[in-house]
C-alpha positions as a Python dict, from the first residue, in 0.01 Angstrom:
ca = {
    (1, 'M'): (0, 0, 0),
    (2, 'S'): (-79, 349, 1),
    (3, 'R'): (-31, 535, 335),
    (4, 'F'): (-122, 876, 493),
    (5, 'R'): (178, 1068, 540),
    (6, 'K'): (166, 1454, 630),
    (7, 'R'): (443, 1654, 689),
    (8, 'H'): (347, 1868, 1006),
    (9, 'T'): (478, 2220, 1057),
    (10, 'E'): (646, 2280, 1398),
    (11, 'V'): (422, 2329, 1709),
    (12, 'G'): (349, 2726, 1710),
    (13, 'A'): (438, 2781, 1364),
    (14, 'R'): (254, 3097, 1196),
    (15, 'P'): (-42, 2990, 973),
    (16, 'G'): (52, 2978, 605),
    (17, 'T'): (439, 2824, 671),
    (18, 'L'): (494, 2607, 405),
    (19, 'M'): (641, 2225, 419),
    (20, 'I'): (735, 2147, 72),
    (21, 'P'): (795, 1759, -5),
    (22, 'P'): (1135, 1667, -47),
    (23, 'N'): (1038, 1451, -333),
    (24, 'A'): (799, 1736, -479),
    (25, 'A'): (871, 1814, -870),
    (26, 'P'): (919, 2135, -994),
    (27, 'P'): (630, 2329, -1108),
    (28, 'R'): (549, 2303, -1482),
    (29, 'I'): (288, 2542, -1583),
    (30, 'N'): (60, 2539, -1864),
    (31, 'V'): (-241, 2795, -1971),
    (32, 'M'): (-534, 2761, -2156),
    (33, 'R'): (-773, 3027, -2271),
    (34, 'Y'): (-1094, 2948, -2441),
    (35, 'D'): (-1433, 3106, -2505),
    (36, 'A'): (-1728, 3013, -2753),
    (37, 'D'): (-1506, 3149, -3020),
    (38, 'G'): (-1199, 2988, -2974),
    (39, 'F'): (-900, 2873, -2759),
    (40, 'E'): (-522, 2939, -2738),
    (41, 'E'): (-281, 2718, -2519),
    (42, 'K'): (69, 2770, -2417),
    (43, 'Q'): (339, 2625, -2172),
    (44, 'I'): (500, 2910, -1979),
    (45, 'A'): (835, 2940, -1819),
    (46, 'R'): (776, 3225, -1565),
    (47, 'V'): (458, 3352, -1372),
    (48, 'E'): (458, 3682, -1538),
    (49, 'E'): (363, 3552, -1876),
    (50, 'L'): (20, 3475, -1725),
    (51, 'A'): (-108, 3824, -1693),
    (52, 'P'): (-205, 3875, -2065),
    (53, 'Y'): (-444, 3563, -2059),
    (54, 'L'): (-622, 3676, -1765),
    (55, 'K'): (-692, 4043, -1919),
    (56, 'K'): (-851, 3833, -2231),
    (57, 'P'): (-1196, 3777, -2222),
    (58, 'G'): (-1328, 3390, -2178),
    (59, 'V'): (-1207, 3137, -1905),
    (60, 'A'): (-827, 3084, -1856),
    (61, 'W'): (-723, 2752, -1712),
    (62, 'I'): (-374, 2745, -1525),
    (63, 'D'): (-268, 2393, -1482),
    (64, 'V'): (45, 2373, -1249),
    (65, 'Q'): (213, 2054, -1227),
    (66, 'G'): (441, 2018, -944),
    (67, 'I'): (480, 2191, -617),
    (68, 'G'): (856, 2185, -563),
    (69, 'D'): (952, 2540, -615),
    (70, 'E'): (834, 2783, -330),
    (71, 'S'): (915, 3090, -500),
    (72, 'V'): (713, 2992, -774),
    (73, 'L'): (428, 2901, -560),
    (74, 'R'): (428, 3242, -377),
    (75, 'A'): (422, 3435, -694),
    (76, 'L'): (151, 3251, -805),
    (77, 'A'): (-73, 3337, -487),
    (78, 'E'): (24, 3677, -523),
    (79, 'M'): (-84, 3713, -874),
    (80, 'F'): (-447, 3520, -803),
    (81, 'S'): (-472, 3692, -450),
    (82, 'M'): (-473, 3361, -274),
    (83, 'H'): (-503, 3367, 112),
    (84, 'R'): (-189, 3221, 282),
    (85, 'L'): (-397, 2951, 428),
    (86, 'V'): (-512, 2832, 83),
    (87, 'L'): (-124, 2822, -36),
    (88, 'E'): (-60, 2625, 306),
    (89, 'D'): (-329, 2371, 178),
    (90, 'I'): (-167, 2317, -138),
    (91, 'V'): (147, 2280, -31),
    (92, 'N'): (125, 2078, 296),
    (93, 'V'): (-26, 1771, 139),
    (94, 'P'): (-219, 1550, 174),
    (95, 'Q'): (-542, 1774, 298),
    (96, 'R'): (-890, 1623, 317),
    (97, 'P'): (-1108, 1670, 25),
    (98, 'K'): (-1315, 1997, 98),
    (99, 'V'): (-1475, 2324, -34),
    (100, 'E'): (-1399, 2668, 130),
    (101, 'N'): (-1534, 3008, 6),
    (102, 'Y'): (-1293, 3301, -10),
    (103, 'E'): (-1510, 3610, -96),
    (104, 'Q'): (-1534, 3578, -461),
    (105, 'Q'): (-1325, 3278, -499),
    (106, 'L'): (-1373, 2925, -418),
    (107, 'F'): (-1098, 2647, -328),
    (108, 'I'): (-1142, 2298, -366),
    (109, 'I'): (-942, 2013, -253),
    (110, 'A'): (-977, 1671, -430),
    (111, 'R'): (-782, 1344, -428),
    (112, 'M'): (-701, 1173, -743),
    (113, 'I'): (-643, 796, -733),
    (114, 'H'): (-367, 624, -949),
    (115, 'V'): (-365, 221, -965),
    (116, 'I'): (-47, 49, -921),
    (117, 'S'): (-198, -296, -889),
    (118, 'P'): (-547, -444, -813),
    (119, 'T'): (-451, -434, -461),
    (120, 'N'): (-217, -120, -438),
    (121, 'F'): (-353, 239, -507),
    (122, 'D'): (-202, 584, -450),
    (123, 'T'): (-366, 907, -451),
    (124, 'E'): (-239, 1259, -525),
    (125, 'Q'): (-387, 1582, -412),
    (126, 'L'): (-560, 1824, -672),
    (127, 'S'): (-623, 2183, -555),
    (128, 'L'): (-861, 2402, -748),
    (129, 'F'): (-871, 2774, -697),
    (130, 'V'): (-1163, 2910, -901),
    (131, 'S'): (-1240, 3264, -960),
    (132, 'S'): (-1488, 3453, -1221),
    (133, 'N'): (-1264, 3412, -1512),
    (134, 'F'): (-971, 3145, -1412),
    (135, 'V'): (-919, 2828, -1268),
    (136, 'V'): (-586, 2734, -1135),
    (137, 'T'): (-525, 2383, -1073),
    (138, 'F'): (-212, 2251, -854),
    (139, 'Q'): (-118, 1884, -889),
    (140, 'E'): (160, 1713, -662),
    (141, 'F'): (329, 1551, -971),
    (142, 'P'): (361, 1606, -1353),
    (143, 'G'): (79, 1422, -1540),
    (144, 'D'): (-252, 1378, -1509),
    (145, 'D'): (-592, 1189, -1645),
    (146, 'F'): (-757, 1541, -1755),
    (147, 'E'): (-645, 1477, -2151),
    (148, 'P'): (-1027, 1417, -2231),
    (149, 'V'): (-1121, 1767, -2106),
    (150, 'R'): (-833, 1939, -2279),
    (151, 'R'): (-959, 1757, -2603),
    (152, 'R'): (-1324, 1868, -2550),
    (153, 'I'): (-1187, 2242, -2503),
    (154, 'R'): (-967, 2214, -2826),
    (155, 'D'): (-1261, 2045, -3057),
    (156, 'G'): (-1498, 2244, -2903),
    (157, 'K'): (-1741, 1971, -2812),
    (158, 'G'): (-2010, 1970, -2572),
    (159, 'V'): (-2086, 2279, -2383),
    (160, 'I'): (-1790, 2332, -2196),
    (161, 'R'): (-1645, 2621, -2389),
    (162, 'K'): (-2011, 2809, -2361),
    (163, 'H'): (-1987, 2804, -1970),
    (164, 'G'): (-1744, 2958, -1741),
    (165, 'T'): (-1508, 2862, -1480),
    (166, 'D'): (-1792, 2704, -1307),
    (167, 'Y'): (-1836, 2428, -1556),
    (168, 'L'): (-1455, 2362, -1593),
    (169, 'A'): (-1421, 2291, -1198),
    (170, 'Y'): (-1734, 2071, -1234),
    (171, 'A'): (-1568, 1890, -1539),
    (172, 'L'): (-1228, 1830, -1361),
    (173, 'L'): (-1389, 1716, -1023),
    (174, 'D'): (-1628, 1497, -1214),
    (175, 'M'): (-1333, 1324, -1396),
    (176, 'V'): (-1178, 1282, -1030),
    (177, 'I'): (-1486, 1118, -894),
    (178, 'D'): (-1532, 871, -1216),
    (179, 'A'): (-1176, 764, -1210),
    (180, 'Y'): (-1275, 558, -898),
    (181, 'Y'): (-1514, 347, -1089),
    (182, 'P'): (-1274, 145, -1278),
    (183, 'V'): (-1071, 98, -927),
    (184, 'L'): (-1382, -55, -804),
    (185, 'E'): (-1432, -250, -1062),
    (186, 'Q'): (-1069, -428, -1062),
    (187, 'V'): (-1111, -464, -680),
    (188, 'G'): (-1465, -644, -744),
    (189, 'D'): (-1276, -885, -1007),
    (190, 'Y'): (-1024, -938, -777),
    (191, 'L'): (-1216, -1028, -483),
    (192, 'E'): (-1428, -1295, -719),
    (193, 'L'): (-1099, -1473, -781),
    (194, 'L'): (-1019, -1448, -419),
    (195, 'E'): (-1332, -1597, -308),
    (196, 'D'): (-1300, -1905, -533),
    (197, 'E'): (-933, -1948, -426),
    (198, 'V'): (-1059, -1915, -47),
    (199, 'I'): (-1349, -2172, -98),
    (200, 'Q'): (-1159, -2439, -340),
    (201, 'N'): (-838, -2428, -196),
    (202, 'P'): (-754, -2174, 84),
    (203, 'K'): (-358, -2099, 132),
    (204, 'Q'): (-185, -1895, 361),
    (205, 'S'): (-123, -1638, 99),
    (206, 'S'): (-468, -1626, 41),
    (207, 'L'): (-499, -1464, 385),
    (208, 'K'): (-242, -1206, 310),
    (209, 'R'): (-406, -1119, 16),
    (210, 'I'): (-732, -1054, 195),
    (211, 'Y'): (-555, -835, 422),
    (212, 'Q'): (-399, -621, 137),
    (213, 'V'): (-737, -578, 5),
    (214, 'K'): (-892, -480, 314),
    (215, 'R'): (-626, -195, 368),
    (216, 'E'): (-664, -88, 38),
    (217, 'L'): (-1033, -44, 63),
    (218, 'L'): (-979, 172, 392),
    (219, 'T'): (-769, 386, 148),
    (220, 'L'): (-1058, 425, -82),
    (221, 'R'): (-1330, 488, 198),
    (222, 'R'): (-1105, 760, 330),
    (223, 'S'): (-1078, 917, -9),
    (224, 'I'): (-1432, 882, -129),
    (225, 'W'): (-1612, 992, 188),
    (226, 'P'): (-1488, 1337, 209),
    (227, 'H'): (-1585, 1389, -158),
    (228, 'R'): (-1905, 1332, -90),
    (229, 'E'): (-1916, 1602, 194),
    (230, 'A'): (-1728, 1846, -49),
    (231, 'V'): (-1950, 1786, -355),
    (232, 'N'): (-2286, 1821, -131),
    (233, 'A'): (-2146, 2128, -26),
    (234, 'L'): (-2094, 2276, -372),
    (235, 'T'): (-2488, 2195, -447),
    (236, 'R'): (-2603, 2352, -131),
    (237, 'D'): (-2405, 2645, -71),
    (238, 'D'): (-2495, 3013, -179),
    (239, 'N'): (-2198, 3104, -392),
    (240, 'E'): (-2233, 3362, -678),
    (241, 'L'): (-1976, 3168, -884),
    (242, 'L'): (-2197, 2856, -916),
    (243, 'G'): (-2477, 2879, -1159),
    (244, 'E'): (-2783, 2703, -1129),
    (245, 'T'): (-2709, 2469, -1416),
    (246, 'V'): (-2379, 2386, -1293),
    (247, 'R'): (-2522, 2301, -943),
    (248, 'L'): (-2757, 2046, -1134),
    (249, 'Y'): (-2420, 1869, -1262),
    (250, 'F'): (-2270, 1869, -918),
    (251, 'R'): (-2601, 1680, -787),
    (252, 'D'): (-2499, 1400, -1076),
    (253, 'T'): (-2168, 1416, -943),
    (254, 'Y'): (-2291, 1367, -562),
    (255, 'D'): (-2487, 1087, -676),
    (256, 'H'): (-2166, 915, -817),
    (257, 'C'): (-2000, 952, -476),
    (258, 'V'): (-2273, 787, -322),
    (259, 'Q'): (-2274, 478, -566),
    (260, 'L'): (-1893, 478, -492),
    (261, 'I'): (-1943, 465, -136),
    (262, 'D'): (-2204, 201, -133),
    (263, 'G'): (-1958, -12, -371),
    (264, 'T'): (-1664, 21, -141),
    (265, 'E'): (-1896, -75, 184),
    (266, 'T'): (-2039, -356, 7),
    (267, 'Y'): (-1680, -499, -108),
    (268, 'R'): (-1571, -420, 266),
    (269, 'E'): (-1832, -640, 415),
    (270, 'L'): (-1729, -933, 128),
    (271, 'V'): (-1384, -897, 256),
    (272, 'A'): (-1484, -933, 602),
    (273, 'G'): (-1700, -1249, 486),
    (274, 'L'): (-1401, -1369, 321),
    (275, 'M'): (-1193, -1380, 642),
    (276, 'D'): (-1480, -1609, 776),
    (277, 'V'): (-1487, -1824, 462),
    (278, 'Y'): (-1114, -1863, 503),
    (279, 'L'): (-1132, -1959, 858),
    (280, 'S'): (-1417, -2201, 791),
    (281, 'S'): (-1239, -2370, 500),
    (282, 'V'): (-917, -2423, 700),
    (283, 'A'): (-1106, -2569, 984),
    (284, 'N'): (-1280, -2791, 746),
    (285, 'Q'): (-961, -2902, 583),
    (286, 'Q'): (-852, -2994, 943),
    (287, 'N'): (-1168, -3167, 1019),
    (288, 'E'): (-1114, -3377, 721),
    (289, 'V'): (-777, -3485, 807),
    (290, 'M'): (-877, -3561, 1161),
    (291, 'K'): (-1175, -3759, 1010),
    (292, 'V'): (-936, -3978, 804),
    (293, 'L'): (-703, -4026, 1081),
    (294, 'T'): (-984, -4121, 1348),
    (295, 'I'): (-1126, -4366, 1076),
    (296, 'M'): (-793, -4523, 1006),
    (297, 'A'): (-744, -4554, 1412),
    (298, 'T'): (-1079, -4695, 1442),
    (299, 'I'): (-1026, -4950, 1186),
    (300, 'F'): (-695, -5061, 1355),
    (301, 'I'): (-807, -5058, 1722),
    (302, 'P'): (-984, -5413, 1691),
    (303, 'L'): (-704, -5517, 1479),
    (304, 'T'): (-452, -5413, 1704),
    (305, 'F'): (-666, -5582, 1968),
    (306, 'L'): (-640, -5922, 1810),
    (307, 'A'): (-278, -5887, 1745),
    (308, 'G'): (-194, -5805, 2096),
    (309, 'L'): (-406, -6063, 2232),
    (310, 'Y'): (-249, -6347, 2026),
    (311, 'G'): (104, -6189, 2071),
    (312, 'M'): (111, -6259, 2457),
    (313, 'N'): (324, -6544, 2560),
    (314, 'F'): (112, -6738, 2770),
    (315, 'E'): (175, -7105, 2767),
    (316, 'H'): (-175, -7269, 2761),
    (317, 'M'): (-337, -7081, 2459),
    (318, 'P'): (-494, -7356, 2258),
    (319, 'E'): (-580, -7140, 1938),
    (320, 'L'): (-173, -7108, 1894),
    (321, 'H'): (-130, -7480, 1855),
    (322, 'Y'): (-428, -7517, 1577),
    (323, 'R'): (-295, -7559, 1200),
    (324, 'W'): (-549, -7302, 1072),
    (325, 'S'): (-491, -7039, 1331),
    (326, 'Y'): (-268, -6793, 1157),
    (327, 'P'): (-519, -6792, 822),
    (328, 'A'): (-819, -6784, 1069),
    (329, 'I'): (-694, -6490, 1249),
    (330, 'M'): (-593, -6303, 937),
    (331, 'T'): (-934, -6383, 763),
    (332, 'V'): (-1131, -6264, 1085),
    (333, 'M'): (-901, -5906, 1096),
    (334, 'A'): (-966, -5868, 741),
    (335, 'A'): (-1356, -5920, 751),
    (336, 'M'): (-1373, -5676, 1048),
    (337, 'G'): (-1155, -5407, 869),
    (338, 'I'): (-1345, -5453, 529),
    (339, 'G'): (-1684, -5454, 727),
    (340, 'M'): (-1582, -5138, 922),
    (341, 'V'): (-1473, -4960, 601),
    (342, 'L'): (-1834, -5052, 422),
    (343, 'Y'): (-2008, -4936, 758),
    (344, 'F'): (-1834, -4605, 755),
    (345, 'K'): (-1888, -4553, 399),
    (346, 'R'): (-2266, -4621, 450),
    (347, 'L'): (-2294, -4358, 742),
    (348, 'G'): (-2117, -4117, 499),
    (349, 'W'): (-1797, -4099, 677),
    (350, 'I'): (-1586, -4225, 372),
    (351, 'G'): (-1657, -4079, 29),
    (352, 'R'): (-1978, -3849, -38),
    (353, 'P'): (-2202, -3785, 222),
    (354, 'R'): (-2535, -3958, 244),
    (355, 'E'): (-2726, -3631, 213),
    (356, 'E'): (-2544, -3570, -154),
    (357, 'D'): (-2672, -3933, -244),
    (358, 'D'): (-3020, -3843, -152),
    (359, 'D'): (-3000, -3540, -333),
    (360, 'A'): (-2890, -3691, -638),
    (361, 'E'): (-3121, -3978, -640),
    (362, 'D'): (-3398, -3709, -570),
    (363, 'Q'): (-3322, -3514, -900),
    (364, 'D'): (-3290, -3870, -1079),
    (365, 'T'): (-3643, -3970, -1000),
    (366, 'P'): (-3903, -3856, -1223),
    (367, 'K'): (-4175, -3645, -1087),
}
């Protein structure tokens, strides 16, 4: 299960203090510069190599994968004139998804989701620093799901190379949001199987899996809800970096956030219902066991009475001296047992209930 773990600075530390996670990967920097006429792409070793790409016309996308080197991060922050609080939010993960304006720059935090299993998810922080001619993305770990965006830039498909940095920020954020759809679909399929198991054959392991899904849905909800607020801010705030055309695209992303929230809440209600179904199924199983035991005890009560009655050692019991007393009493006991079984079956206590028999007869009767 993914959990919220944040490294806190010491109490009283000055703003901008960095707390780099001990397992953070060293930064790996890739740059793509493109415009309507072409593109170029390169992996660089030093921050100083980025300067020529920022002077060229078009859009420069600097992708930093890994936050494990403070000197590299501070050099990037100085080159792109990042506020110290921006760098703090990039490094001191995890942060809540949000949008902040810094004069002619825009800072966006999102949570990328990764599926480990249908009941185990993990999230990774994505930080976007947007300016008029460049977009800098920071990821916690190497590797991402943005290859479709890179492929669109390389192939020149769509309108991405005809737009500016605002459209690139939209494309990346939209991919982050859309990645939640397959996760919800997997959760839905898993819940269907779990529902069948809980109804037909509830087990102790079923209860454990229900709690696992419940915890992971809380993780999804905690990630998706802030995204809705952040995307809504992008559609409503007056920021010169975002054109009206891109704001329309962000409205579509906002709709996706609302759909994801609705799906998450629906599944949370379904999980709560599964808990009730599980408890009801277990109670029904126990009731069935108790019913069988009660029926058996009820059948043997009169038989035990007869056996106890004629097992008493009184001298004057005339039935004990008859030749056919034993066969007679055994016949009476067998008749009583069979009669009670037939009577209980007629009442629906044994076998299929009478209501189901009546429904079956109604269906067979021609109208």
